[in-house]
N, C-alpha and C positions, 0 to 999 in steps of 0.2 A: 504494500500500500504506500502511496506517495506521502511524503511529509507535508503537513500544512504549510502554506506560504505565509511569511510574516505580513502583517497588515500594512497596507500602503498608508503612509502618514498623510498623504494628500487627500485621501478619501474621507468624506464626512460620515458620521454615524447614520444620518438619515438624509434623504433627498426628497424635495417636494416636486414630483414629476408633473403635477397639475400646473405649476407655474412655468414649466419649460416648454419651449416651442419645439415640436418634433417635425423634422423635415423628411420627406420621402427620399430614398436613395436610389441609385441606379437609373434605369431608363424611365422611371416614374418621377424623377426629380425635376422640378421646374427649371426652365432656362433662367439664367441670371444675367441681366444686362445683355441679352443677345448671345451669350456664350453657351456652348454645348460641351459636354464632357464626352470623351472617347477613351476606351481602354485599349492601350497599345500592347502588341505582342512584346514579350521580353526582349527579343533581338532588336526590334525597332526602338523600344524605350531606352535601350543601352546606348544608342547612337545620339539621341537628343537629350541634352542635360537641362534644357529649360523650355518653357512654353514658347518663348520668342524664337528659339532655334527651329522648333517644329513648325511654327506658323510661317516662318520665312521659307522653309523648304516647301511647304504646301502652296504658298503664293507663287513660288517659282514654277511649280508644276502647273498651276493654273495659267500662268503667262505662256509657258511652252505649249500647252494644250490649245491655246488660242492662235498660235502661229501656224501658217500653212506648211505642210511638209514640202521639202525640196522635190522638184520634179512633178508636182501636182498642179493642176489648174484650179483656180477659185471660180466657182460658177457665178 
């Protein structure tokens, strides 16, 4: 049987959950200021160390996607 863990000194003896705001998590969480959350695969997450880096990479993909491919004609 596992040994009991020592009590965390930051924990209170009691909590009043009625006064706390509970927010849904995951796909049911509301958007905040137009932001959306996405879960990245571990290999992708290891490449990007900040939100700014990931957003810049995604913006680059969007710019490249809007460019016509070489050798193709634009209707």
